[in-house]
C-alpha positions, 0 to 999 in steps of 0.5 A: 546518518551515522548517528542514527545507525548507532541506535539499535531501535533506529536500525530496526526502524529503518529496516521496517520502513525500507520493507514497508516501502517495498511492499506497499506500492508493490501490491498497491499497484494492483489495488489501484489497477482494480480501482479499489484505492480505499481497500487499504483503509477498510483493511486497516480498520479490520486490523484493529479488531485483531489488535484489540484481540491481542490486547485482550489476550496478551498475544503479539499484535501483528500475527493477529492483525494479519489473520484478521485482515486476511479473513475480512479481505477474503470474506468481502472478495468472495461476497463481491464475486457472488454478487451478494455485496458490492465492493462499496458495501463490503468496504463499509462493513470493513470500516465500521465492523473492524473499528467497532470490534477493535475499540470494544475489545481494547476497552474490555481488556482494561487498556482502553482505546488509548492503547490503539493509538500507536497502531492507528498512526504508527510507532516505528521506534517500538519495532521489536526484533520479533516484529522485524523477523515476521515483517521480513518473511512476509515481505519476501512472500509479497514481493515474490508473488507481486513480481513473479506473478505480475503478468497474471495479476495485471491481466486479471486486475485490468480485464477479467474477461480477457483473463478468463479467455487466457485460461486464468483462474480470475477469482483465485488471483483476485483473492490473492490480491486482496490477501496480499493487500491485507498482509501489507496493511497489517505489517505497515501498522508499525511504520505508518499506522493503520489509518495512513497505510492506504496512502503509501499503497496508493500515492506512490503508484499515482506519482509513478503513473505521472512520470512513466508509461507502461505497467512494469515501469510504473510498478518499479518507479512506484516501489522506488518512490515508496522506498525513498519516502519511507526511509526518508521519512523515518530519517527525517522524523528522527531529526525533527522529532516528528511522527514518522508515519505522518512524515512518510505520507506527507513526503509521498504526497509532496512527490505526487504534487511534484510529479504533476508539472513533470508529467506535463513536461514529459507529455509535451516532450513525447508529443514532440518526439513523435512528430516527423522531422521531415514534415514542414509547417504547411504539411503539419497544418494540413494534418490538423485540418 
């Protein structure tokens, strides 16, 4: 580990991985709660349009990717709320329109589609100090919002009608969720890549739900799993000379697979704990008949 920290590019890579591991499951918890697990994929394709524009103009890719993601996410959410497009149709528009725009813009820039590869699959070692500062600032905003507004975001993501009866501005909170998801996707393109970021938003959340009960515990565990797999994947990829984005996602999937048998054991333990100790075998049999 000391060897890794002696390289400035790996120092930046580890910080970027840590921040991504924090924010992706944090906002992913609400995305999964709304049953929009593929939202990250759609937004990842929209981010390509921003990257293509950056390649064409020579601008920094992350700010333009963030702007493109936010614009696409807000438009689709507004259309969904007004009933002019279903969530599936909106995601399809994100997929194909963003991908086509990104490839088209990178082509006319003279760089070609090959210039998009590092953004599609991640390139931790190319993170600059400027990228890291931007990621850190936006990550703080995302964490403060997802944790500070947790009760409200959970309410609107779980039961819209109940949230309205409590006086919550449901539409505004929905737009906030997709906007934060859009920012997260754009920021994670350096870490795990635009094609894999959705996995880091969804898989730790699914693993946490297998291990713990309750929304708050699930959120904290999802963030812990995200940080562990992101940093562990970055370190492992350094020693294995492997693609960091792919290794991070594979680690997250491995944790999810391990959470399956653990969830079964935990359910049995919980079931046994709720049985009254004073009930004998005859009484227990009578309860099940």
